C-alpha positions in Angstrom: 0.2 0.2 -0.3 1.3 3.7 -0.8 1.9 5.7 1.9 0.0 9.3 1.8 2.7 12.2 1.5 1.1 14.2 3.9 2.1 11.0 6.2 5.4 10.9 5.2 5.8 14.2 5.9 4.5 14.4 9.6 6.2 10.9 10.7 9.5 12.1 9.3 9.5 15.5 10.9 8.7 13.9 14.2 11.6 11.4 14.1 13.8 14.2 12.1 13.1 16.8 15.1 13.6 14.3 17.8 16.7 13.1 16.1 18.0 16.3 16.0 17.2 17.7 19.3 18.6 14.5 20.6 15.5 14.2 22.7 14.4 10.5 21.2 13.3 8.8 24.3 11.3 6.0 22.5 9.4 5.4 19.4 5.7 6.7 19.5 3.4 3.7 19.3 -0.8 4.1 19.0 -2.8 2.1 21.2 -6.4 1.1 21.6 -7.3 2.0 18.2 -11.2 1.9 17.1 -12.3 2.3 13.7 -15.9 3.1 13.6 -18.9 3.8 10.8 -21.8 5.5 13.0 -25.3 5.7 11.8 -26.7 8.9 12.1 -28.6 7.9 15.6 -25.0 7.0 17.0 -25.2 3.5 16.6 -22.4 1.5 15.7 -22.6 -0.1 11.7 -19.5 -0.9 11.9 -16.8 -1.4 15.0 -13.2 -2.7 14.9 -10.2 -2.7 17.4 -7.0 -2.3 16.3 -3.5 -3.8 17.7 -0.7 -2.2 16.1 0.4 -3.2 13.5 -3.1 -5.1 12.6 -5.1 -3.7 9.9 -8.9 -3.7 9.3 -10.3 -7.5 8.9 -12.7 -6.0 6.1 -13.5 -3.1 3.8 -16.6 -0.9 5.7 -18.5 1.1 3.4 -18.5 5.3 4.5 -21.9 7.4 3.5 -23.0 10.9 4.3 -25.1 9.3 6.8 -22.4 6.7 8.6 -19.4 9.0 8.7 -16.1 7.6 9.8 -14.8 8.3 13.2 -11.1 7.0 14.4 -9.9 7.0 18.2 -6.6 5.8 19.8 -4.2 6.7 22.5 -0.3 7.2 22.2 2.4 5.9 24.1 5.7 5.0 23.9 7.3 1.0 23.3 7.4 0.8 27.3 3.8 1.6 27.6 4.2 5.8 29.0 1.5 8.0 27.5 2.7 10.5 24.8 1.6 14.1 24.3 1.7 14.4 20.5 2.7 17.7 18.5 0.5 16.4 15.5 -2.1 14.2 15.0 -4.2 13.1 11.5 -5.7 10.6 9.9 -4.9 10.8 6.4 -6.9 9.2 3.1 -6.0 8.6 -0.1 -7.6 7.6 -3.1 -6.3 4.2 -4.7 -7.1 5.7 -8.3 -6.6 9.3 -8.3 -4.1 9.4 -5.7 -5.7 12.2 -4.0 -5.4 12.7 -0.6 -7.1 14.7 2.5 -6.0 14.4 6.1 -8.3 15.0 8.9 -6.9 16.1 12.3 -7.2 14.2 15.3 -7.8 16.4 18.6 -7.8 15.3 22.0 -10.5 15.6 25.1 -9.4 16.3 28.4 -8.4 13.3 30.1 -9.8 11.3 26.7 -8.7 9.2 23.9 -7.6 11.3 20.3 -10.5 11.6 18.1 -10.5 12.0 14.5 -14.1 11.9 12.7 -15.3 13.0 9.4 -18.4 15.1 9.7 -20.9 15.2 7.2 -20.0 18.7 5.7 -16.3 17.3 5.1 -17.8 14.1 3.7 -19.8 16.7 1.2 -16.9 18.8 0.4 -13.8 16.3 0.0 -14.9 12.8 -0.2 -18.6 12.7 -1.5 -17.9 13.9 -5.0 -15.0 11.6 -5.5 -16.3 8.0 -4.4 -14.3 4.7 -4.4 -11.4 3.0 -2.4 -9.7 4.9 -0.2 -6.8 3.8 2.0 -6.8 5.0 5.6 -3.3 5.9 7.4 -2.9 6.9 11.3 -0.1 9.8 11.5 1.4 10.6 14.7 4.4 13.1 15.4 6.0 13.9 18.6 9.1 16.0 18.3 10.6 14.0 21.8 9.5 10.5 20.6 9.5 10.6 16.9 6.8 10.0 14.0 4.3 7.0 13.3 2.6 6.2 9.8 0.1 3.3 11.0 -1.8 2.0 8.0 -5.1 1.0 9.2 -6.5 -0.5 6.1 -9.0 0.7 3.5 -12.6 2.1 3.1 -15.2 2.4 0.4 -16.7 5.8 0.1 -20.1 5.7 -1.3 -21.0 8.9 -2.9 -21.9 11.0 -6.4 -19.5 11.5 -8.9 -18.7 15.2 -9.3 -15.8 17.7 -8.8 -13.8 17.0 -5.7 -13.4 19.6 -3.1 -9.9 21.3 -2.2 -8.3 18.7 0.5 -7.6 20.2 4.0 -3.7 19.8 4.0 -3.3 23.2 5.6 -2.5 21.7 9.3 0.3 19.5 7.6 2.1 21.4 4.9 4.3 24.6 5.1 2.3 28.4 5.7 1.9 30.5 3.4 4.9 33.3 3.7 4.0 36.1 5.3 5.4 39.8 3.5 4.8 42.8 5.3 5.3 46.1 4.0 5.7 49.0 6.5 3.9 52.2 5.8 6.0 55.0 4.0 7.0 57.8 6.4 5.0 61.1 6.8 6.7 63.8 4.8 7.2 66.7 7.2 8.0 70.1 6.4 11.2 72.2 6.0 13.2 73.2 8.9 12.1 77.2 7.6 8.7 76.2 7.5 8.9 74.6 11.2 11.1 78.1 12.6 8.7 80.5 10.8 5.9 78.7 12.2 7.6 79.0 16.3 8.1 82.5 15.4 4.6 83.6 14.4 3.3 81.5 17.8 6.1 83.4 20.0 4.9 86.9 18.5 2.3 87.3 20.7 4.3 87.0 23.7 6.5 89.8 22.7 3.6 92.0 21.8 2.3 91.5 25.2 5.5 92.7 26.7 5.4 95.7 24.6 2.1 96.7 25.6 2.9 96.3 29.2 6.0 98.7 28.5 3.6 101.2 27.3 1.2 101.5 29.6 3.8 101.7 32.2 3.1 98.8 34.1 5.0 98.9 37.2 6.3 95.7 38.7 8.3 97.0 41.6 5.6 97.0 43.7 5.5 93.4 43.6 8.1 93.5 46.4 5.4 94.4 48.8 3.7 91.0 48.6 6.3 88.8 47.1 5.1 85.6 48.2 1.8 85.6 46.8 2.8 87.7 43.6 5.8 84.7 43.3 3.4 82.0 43.6 0.5 83.6 41.0 3.2 84.2 38.6 4.5 80.7 39.0 1.7 79.2 38.3 0.9 81.2 35.3 4.6 80.5 34.0 3.5 76.6 34.6 0.3 77.3 32.4 2.4 78.8 29.5 5.0 75.6 30.3 2.1 73.1 29.7 0.7 75.2 26.4 4.4 74.7 24.7 4.6 71.0 26.0 1.6 70.1 24.5 2.5 72.1 21.2 5.9 70.2 20.9 4.2 66.6 21.3 1.9 66.3 24.3 -1.3 64.6 24.4 -4.7 66.4 24.7 -6.4 64.5 27.4 -3.4 64.6 29.8 -2.9 68.4 29.4 -6.2 69.2 29.6 -6.3 67.3 33.3 -2.9 68.9 34.2 -5.0 72.2 33.2 -8.2 71.7 34.9 -5.6 70.5 38.4 -3.9 74.2 38.0 -7.2 76.3 37.3 -8.3 76.2 41.1 -5.2 76.9 42.9 -4.1 79.4 39.8 -7.4 81.0 40.9 -6.7 81.3 44.7 -3.1 82.7 44.4 -4.1 85.7 42.0 -7.3 86.7 44.2 -5.1 86.4 47.6 -2.4 88.4 45.8 -4.7 91.2 44.5 -6.6 91.5 47.8 -3.5 92.0 49.6 -2.5 94.8 47.2 -5.7 96.3 47.3 -5.5 96.2 51.3 -2.4 97.8 51.0 -3.6 100.7 48.7 -0.9 99.4 46.2 
């Protein structure tokens, strides 16, 4: 019986990885293998337990209403349980060589199980009836691989166009190619400097206006503490605005501004009240 390509690849992968890593501690074996053909009601139309390397004694018929189920355990030659890295049941058409593999999953505390659902039958097997060889494929990085030929089944269906085999789990994945976004075009340094100058111009206008109006800063010495606190909070507001303009985020900036609002108001009111009380 010809061994399917996916079965050879998977079994060889487990054995090769175990050899390269120096971890192989015993050949992986299949135990408690049971092949069932179930009725729609769940009753077994065909059921046979196999002990490696025995194969099926008969060729059961598999229809849409009687899907195939294979359950098994994995262990070493010494009987120790093995956690498989890959497990599947591979079916290969005897005439065309077309192959389809169904992954085996393990329930918590139970055996591995591979089932052909009705949707899988319609897609993969029903359109291509005939005899299929069945191979149980096990792969473990620590214990190597195994391809166990279970025998053959006859698939009964309507001749048609066969769907694409589900072999993604057994073959190479498509290459992922990522292209980073092109960097944003930034304005020239001259434009940036000109914009910075325009932003700073109102501050210079304010200072010149104060000078023309005759603002007298000498009286600040009569209330130094309150004036320094108030002017310091105003300078903090200006620094916060500059930080946001340079690269700060809006929501944190608004949060800091709200936190400074009440202290700034109280400091300004205190400083002005003391000045008015002194007649300055």
